[in-house]
N, CA and C of each residue as an Amber inpcrd file, in Angstrom:
protein
   399
 105.5220000  84.0320000 168.6860000 104.5640000  83.4030000 168.9310000
 103.7730000  84.1360000 170.1000000 103.8220000  85.8470000 170.2900000
 102.9600000  86.3330000 170.4790000 101.6970000  86.6390000 169.6990000
 102.9080000  87.1020000 167.9120000 101.9410000  87.4540000 167.2460000
 100.8400000  86.3230000 166.4700000 101.3260000  85.1460000 167.3260000
 100.6180000  84.0320000 166.8910000  99.4580000  83.5890000 167.7900000
  99.4140000  84.4340000 168.5500000  98.4820000  84.0900000 169.5190000
  97.2070000  85.6400000 169.1620000  97.8600000  86.1230000 168.7560000
  97.2250000  87.4750000 168.5310000  96.4230000  87.4020000 167.4370000
  97.0890000  86.7650000 166.3890000  96.3590000  86.2570000 164.9230000
  95.3540000  84.9910000 165.2350000  95.4110000  84.1160000 166.1080000
  94.5030000  83.2240000 165.8680000  93.1840000  83.5490000 166.1840000
  92.6170000  85.2300000 167.1830000  90.9910000  85.0340000 167.3970000
  90.1170000  85.1310000 165.6180000  91.6260000  86.3180000 165.3160000
  90.6940000  86.6020000 164.0830000  90.3720000  85.8360000 163.0080000
  91.6410000  84.3980000 162.9160000  91.4520000  83.0070000 162.0130000
  89.9190000  82.2160000 162.8200000  90.0000000  82.5000000 163.9480000
  88.5520000  81.3680000 164.2290000  87.3200000  82.8470000 163.8650000
  87.3010000  83.6470000 164.2360000  86.2170000  84.5320000 163.4390000
  86.1810000  83.8370000 162.0550000  87.5020000  84.4870000 161.5090000
  87.3150000  84.3610000 159.8150000  87.1520000  83.0830000 159.6970000
  86.7810000  82.1220000 159.8780000  86.5450000  81.0930000 159.7560000
  84.8290000  80.6520000 160.2240000  84.7920000  81.2090000 161.1890000
  83.3070000  80.9050000 161.4540000  81.8400000  81.7790000 160.7920000
  82.6010000  83.1080000 160.4410000  82.2380000  83.7140000 158.8510000
  81.6880000  82.3300000 157.8310000  82.9590000  82.1800000 157.3590000
  82.5670000  81.1410000 156.3950000  81.6200000  80.0930000 156.7170000
  81.0020000  79.6520000 157.8610000  80.2520000  78.7320000 157.6510000
  78.6190000  78.8210000 157.6320000  78.3420000  77.7150000 156.6220000
  76.4880000  78.3320000 156.4510000  75.9150000  78.5340000 157.7640000
  75.2990000  79.5010000 157.3110000  74.2150000  79.9950000 158.4020000
  73.2650000  78.9110000 159.0660000  72.9190000  77.9260000 157.9270000
  71.3500000  76.9920000 157.9880000  72.4460000  75.5760000 158.2170000
  72.2780000  74.6990000 159.2730000  72.7530000  73.1310000 159.4870000
  71.2030000  72.2820000 159.0220000  70.0990000  72.8740000 158.5080000
  69.1350000  72.1250000 157.4300000  69.4100000  71.5050000 156.7180000
  69.4790000  70.1950000 156.2930000  69.7390000  69.6310000 155.1730000
  69.0200000  70.0410000 153.9850000  69.5850000  69.8970000 153.0050000
  68.5010000  70.7540000 151.5620000  68.2820000  69.8680000 151.4240000
  66.9620000  69.8580000 150.0430000  66.2070000  68.8540000 149.7690000
  67.1410000  68.5800000 147.9590000  67.8680000  67.5530000 148.0150000
  68.3270000  66.8670000 146.5650000  66.8790000  66.1750000 145.8390000
  67.3030000  66.8080000 144.8770000  66.5600000  66.3410000 143.4880000
  64.8310000  66.9870000 143.5470000  64.2980000  67.4860000 144.4120000
  62.6760000  67.4830000 144.9990000  62.2780000  68.7700000 143.6900000
  61.2640000  67.6790000 143.3990000  60.1010000  68.3930000 142.0960000
  59.0320000  69.2410000 142.5050000  59.1670000  70.6550000 142.5670000
  58.1730000  71.4670000 143.0430000  56.8420000  70.8740000 142.2110000
  55.6970000  70.9210000 143.1060000  54.5870000  71.1360000 142.5600000
  54.0650000  71.5960000 141.3090000  54.7600000  72.7560000 140.5830000
  54.5710000  73.1710000 139.4740000  54.9310000  72.5130000 138.0080000
  56.6120000  71.7850000 138.8660000  56.9460000  71.6010000 137.7110000
  56.5640000  69.8690000 137.4000000  55.7280000  68.9740000 138.3260000
  55.1830000  67.4620000 138.4480000  54.2880000  68.3320000 136.9450000
  53.4650000  68.9150000 137.9060000  51.8320000  69.1390000 137.0560000
  52.4030000  70.0310000 135.4430000  53.4440000  70.5770000 135.1380000
  53.7860000  70.6690000 133.8560000  54.3250000  69.6330000 132.6990000
  55.0740000  68.5560000 133.6460000  55.9230000  67.8440000 133.2170000
  54.2260000  67.0570000 132.5980000  53.8040000  66.5690000 133.7090000
  52.0870000  65.6660000 132.8580000  52.0620000  66.2220000 132.2350000
  51.4980000  67.5490000 131.8330000  50.5400000  68.5830000 130.8350000
  51.4460000  68.5840000 129.5460000  52.9520000  68.9050000 129.4070000
  53.2370000  68.8020000 128.4670000  53.2020000  67.6710000 128.0790000
  54.0160000  66.6280000 128.3580000  53.5750000  65.3610000 127.7480000
  52.6980000  64.8980000 127.4710000  51.6650000  65.2840000 127.7910000
  49.9530000  64.9090000 127.3080000  50.1470000  65.8390000 125.9370000
  50.6330000  67.1890000 125.8970000  50.3390000  67.8770000 124.9160000
  50.8590000  67.1760000 123.6310000  52.5320000  66.4010000 124.0150000
  53.0600000  66.2930000 123.2590000  52.6930000  65.1270000 122.4400000
  51.9050000  63.9020000 123.5360000  51.4630000  63.1070000 122.5560000
  50.2450000  63.4090000 121.8760000  49.8750000  64.0480000 122.1900000
  48.1220000  63.5810000 121.8590000  48.2220000  65.1100000 120.8010000
  49.2430000  66.0400000 120.6890000  48.7800000  67.3500000 119.7680000
  49.8170000  66.3670000 118.7150000  51.2320000  66.5350000 118.6670000
  52.4390000  65.9700000 117.8650000  52.3680000  65.1060000 117.4850000
  52.7940000  63.9060000 118.7210000  53.5990000  62.5450000 118.1530000
  52.3380000  61.7340000 117.6450000  50.4820000  62.3240000 117.6650000
  49.9110000  61.7990000 117.1190000  49.8490000  62.2260000 115.6480000
  50.3640000  63.5570000 115.2840000  50.2290000  63.9990000 114.2060000
  48.6700000  64.6120000 113.7390000  48.6110000  64.7460000 115.1500000
  46.9540000  65.5110000 114.9890000  47.0790000  66.2510000 113.7010000
  46.2740000  66.7380000 112.8210000  45.9950000  67.7550000 111.5340000
  45.9170000  69.2890000 112.5030000  44.7600000  69.2650000 113.7300000
  44.6660000  70.6860000 114.3700000  45.8770000  71.6570000 114.5480000
  46.9560000  70.9400000 114.9610000  48.1290000  71.3630000 115.0330000
  49.4010000  71.2310000 114.1610000  49.1220000  70.8800000 112.7810000
  50.0410000  70.8220000 112.3370000  50.3050000  71.9670000 111.9770000
  49.8920000  73.3670000 112.1850000  51.0670000  74.7830000 111.8920000
  51.4090000  74.9950000 112.8760000  51.3730000  74.2350000 114.0660000
  52.4200000  74.6910000 115.1480000  53.2530000  73.7270000 115.4410000
  54.7320000  74.0150000 116.4420000  55.1490000  73.7660000 116.7710000
  55.7400000  73.7340000 117.9620000  55.9890000  72.9300000 119.2090000
  56.1580000  72.2800000 121.0040000  56.7770000  72.9570000 121.1700000
  57.3360000  73.5360000 121.8360000  58.8240000  74.7690000 122.7650000
  58.4560000  74.2100000 124.0370000  58.9970000  73.5240000 124.4620000
  59.5720000  72.9820000 125.9240000  60.6660000  73.7170000 126.4820000
  59.8400000  74.1610000 127.4290000  60.7250000  75.2610000 128.6760000
  60.8240000  74.8200000 129.8940000  60.1570000  73.2410000 130.5170000
  59.9600000  73.5070000 131.3060000  60.8750000  73.2040000 132.8980000
  62.3200000  73.7170000 132.3800000  63.5750000  73.6950000 132.8610000
  64.0560000  75.2210000 133.2830000  62.8400000  75.9640000 133.1600000
  62.6810000  77.5730000 133.2200000  63.6530000  77.7020000 134.7090000
  64.3940000  78.2630000 134.7200000  65.4620000  78.8250000 136.1570000
  64.3910000  79.9030000 136.9300000  63.8530000  80.4760000 136.4230000
  62.4190000  81.6810000 137.0100000  61.5300000  81.0620000 137.6730000
  61.2880000  79.8840000 137.8220000  60.8880000  78.4280000 139.0490000
  59.1360000  78.8210000 138.0060000  59.0720000  79.3150000 136.4900000
  57.7990000  79.0840000 135.9610000  57.9950000  77.8550000 134.8740000
  58.1510000  76.8560000 135.2680000  58.0730000  75.9780000 134.0420000
  57.1390000  75.7980000 132.9880000  56.9960000  75.8480000 131.7490000
  56.2970000  76.0880000 130.6680000  56.4210000  75.3400000 129.3600000
  55.5380000  75.7620000 128.6250000  55.8310000  75.2140000 127.3140000
  54.8350000  76.3070000 126.4400000  55.4920000  76.1210000 124.7210000
  54.8950000  77.5040000 124.0940000  54.6730000  76.6680000 123.2150000
  53.4080000  76.9480000 122.2260000  52.9530000  76.3880000 120.6480000
  53.4670000  77.9070000 119.7880000  53.8730000  77.2850000 119.1890000
  54.6900000  78.5920000 118.1220000  54.5060000  78.1990000 116.5560000
  54.3880000  79.0960000 115.6400000  54.2400000  78.7730000 114.3490000
  54.8840000  77.6660000 113.8560000  55.1500000  77.3160000 113.1210000
  55.8080000  75.6700000 113.1360000  57.0800000  76.3220000 111.5320000
  56.6820000  77.6470000 110.9860000  57.0670000  77.8700000 109.8810000
  58.0930000  79.4400000 110.8400000  57.6440000  79.5030000 112.0430000
  58.6750000  80.7420000 112.5550000  58.9980000  80.0970000 114.0480000
  59.9040000  79.2960000 114.6400000  60.0460000  78.6610000 115.6680000
  60.4620000  79.8690000 116.2610000  60.9450000  80.4470000 116.1000000
  61.9090000  81.6050000 117.1080000  60.6050000  82.6250000 117.3500000
  59.4530000  82.9020000 116.8300000  58.2290000  83.9980000 116.4550000
  57.5080000  83.8620000 117.8930000  56.5650000  85.0880000 117.9520000
  55.7420000  85.0610000 118.6670000  55.3580000  83.7380000 119.8090000
  55.3400000  83.1910000 120.7410000  54.4490000  82.4060000 120.4720000
  52.7600000  82.2640000 120.9920000  51.8660000  81.8620000 120.3360000
  50.9410000  81.7520000 119.8910000  50.0370000  80.8180000 121.4900000
  50.5230000  80.4730000 122.2490000  50.0250000  80.1820000 123.5640000
  50.6870000  79.1370000 123.7700000  50.6680000  79.9400000 125.5890000
  51.8060000  79.1490000 127.0220000  51.0900000  78.7140000 127.4890000
  51.5060000  77.8190000 127.9420000  50.9850000  76.8730000 129.2070000
  51.9400000  76.4850000 130.2130000  51.6140000  77.6930000 131.4520000
  52.7940000  77.4340000 132.5990000  51.6010000  77.1470000 133.9050000
  52.7390000  76.5650000 134.9490000  52.6550000  76.8130000 136.2990000
  53.8070000  77.6380000 136.9150000  53.4960000  78.6690000 137.9700000
  54.2180000  79.5130000 138.2500000  54.4900000  78.5390000 140.6010000
  56.1680000  79.0720000 140.3260000  56.2330000  78.5850000 141.8820000
  55.5640000  76.9040000 142.3030000  55.6180000  77.7350000 143.4340000
  54.5810000  76.0570000 144.1330000  53.8160000  75.5750000 143.5610000
  53.1010000  75.9610000 143.6030000  51.1190000  75.5270000 143.0680000
  51.3420000  74.6380000 141.6940000  50.3680000  73.6770000 141.5960000
  50.3790000  72.4770000 141.0080000  49.2910000  73.3460000 139.7040000
  48.7640000  74.6850000 139.8680000  47.6470000  75.3330000 138.7470000
  48.4130000  75.5530000 137.2730000  47.7520000  75.2160000 136.8860000
  48.2090000  75.6060000 135.2810000  47.4860000  76.3140000 135.0580000
  47.7680000  77.1150000 134.4240000  47.6220000  78.4640000 132.9410000
  47.9400000  78.5080000 132.1950000  47.5300000  78.7470000 131.1280000
  46.9160000  79.1660000 129.7290000  46.5710000  80.3310000 129.3440000
  47.5310000  81.0360000 128.0420000  47.0340000  82.2670000 128.2560000
  47.7230000  82.7180000 126.7270000  46.9620000  83.2750000 125.4280000
  47.8570000  83.6920000 124.0350000  46.7300000  83.3740000 123.4090000
  46.6070000  83.8860000 122.0320000  45.7530000  84.3740000 120.8250000
  45.2160000  83.1160000 120.8650000  46.2940000  81.8070000 120.2250000
  44.9000000  80.2850000 119.6140000  44.0290000  80.0720000 120.4120000
  44.0770000  80.7800000 122.1270000  42.5250000  79.9700000 122.6540000
  41.5940000  81.0590000 121.8830000  41.3280000  82.0170000 121.7120000
  40.7000000  82.8490000 120.8190000  40.2620000  82.3120000 119.3490000
  41.0440000  81.0240000 119.1480000  41.0070000  80.3020000 117.5550000
  39.2240000  79.5260000 117.9600000  39.4040000  78.9450000 117.0680000
  38.6690000  78.1300000 117.0970000  38.9350000  76.5630000 117.7000000
  40.0890000  76.6060000 117.7090000  40.7510000  75.0200000 118.7590000
  40.8560000  76.0340000 120.0110000  40.3830000  76.5150000 120.5350000
  41.0280000  77.0870000 121.8600000  40.0230000  76.1510000 122.6790000
  39.0130000  75.9030000 122.2120000  37.8520000  74.9430000 123.6080000
  38.4980000  74.0500000 123.5450000  39.2280000  72.9860000 122.6720000
  40.0280000  71.7560000 122.6380000  40.9760000  71.7210000 123.8450000
  41.8980000  72.9970000 123.1840000  43.4360000  72.8850000 124.3710000
  42.6430000  73.0970000 125.8140000  41.3190000  74.5910000 126.0680000
  41.2940000  74.6140000 127.1370000  40.8210000  73.1600000 127.7440000
  39.6920000  72.2090000 126.7600000  39.1530000  71.0820000 127.9340000
  40.5370000  70.2110000 128.3690000  41.3340000  69.8550000 126.9740000
  42.1520000  68.9550000 127.0300000  43.0170000  69.4670000 127.8030000
  43.8300000  70.5130000 128.4930000  44.0860000  71.0410000 129.2690000
  43.5290000  70.5710000 130.9370000  42.4090000  70.8660000 130.8760000
  41.6880000  70.5580000 132.3160000  41.6570000  69.3940000 132.4000000
  41.3270000  68.2950000 131.7040000  41.5390000  66.9560000 131.8640000
  42.9470000  66.6120000 132.0110000  43.9690000  67.1530000 131.6220000
  45.4650000  66.5540000 131.8700000  45.5690000  66.9320000 133.3750000
  45.6390000  68.4030000 133.4150000  45.6350000  68.9410000 134.8550000
  45.2320000  67.8490000 135.6140000  43.5610000  67.8720000 135.7710000
  42.9210000  66.6780000 136.8840000  43.5000000  65.2290000 136.7460000
  44.7910000  64.8280000 136.1420000  45.6080000  63.7470000 136.0810000
  45.3940000  62.2130000 134.7070000  44.2760000  62.6560000 133.6660000
  44.1090000  62.2210000 133.5650000  44.6810000  62.4170000 131.4860000
  45.8680000  61.8950000 131.3260000  46.7980000  62.4640000 130.3320000
  46.1050000  61.4480000 128.9780000  45.1240000  61.0260000 128.6480000
  44.2070000  60.3710000 127.5090000  44.2160000  61.2700000 126.6520000
  44.0900000  61.0380000 125.5880000  43.6840000  62.2900000 124.3240000
  42.6030000  62.2380000 124.0050000  41.2310000  61.8500000 124.1770000
  40.4910000  62.5440000 124.4120000  39.7170000  62.6160000 122.7340000
  39.1040000  63.6100000 122.1190000  38.4580000  62.8800000 121.0700000
  39.1750000  64.6170000 120.0820000  39.8620000  64.5110000 118.7170000
  39.9910000  65.1480000 118.1740000  38.5170000  66.0340000 117.2750000
  39.3750000  67.4400000 117.3810000  38.2480000  68.1910000 116.9170000
  38.1470000  68.1720000 115.8550000
């Protein structure tokens, strides 16, 4: 009996250590501002550049990486004949910000100004396809 009484405080301490430190409920399924922004932009990019079979984007493929575990949802444009190749365009948002950034050598090509204007329009909420280059 004494042994059981001696072990009881240790058990209580061990159970308390297993308890979660936070009693706040965790949000379930909430999307970050960056993910929401990138979903909008990626959907518009796919619709306007690829699903529409826009000839300006014929040489590229769309690689969606919105479910990034790094918290930086993004999509890539890669060479059509080398899907695993170096990205020519990266479009991403970081952390909790809805700000979308784009970089890569494709922006220095003649199509770069169109890409930039499309991205500006889409991040502003207008998901129309605009005019072809």
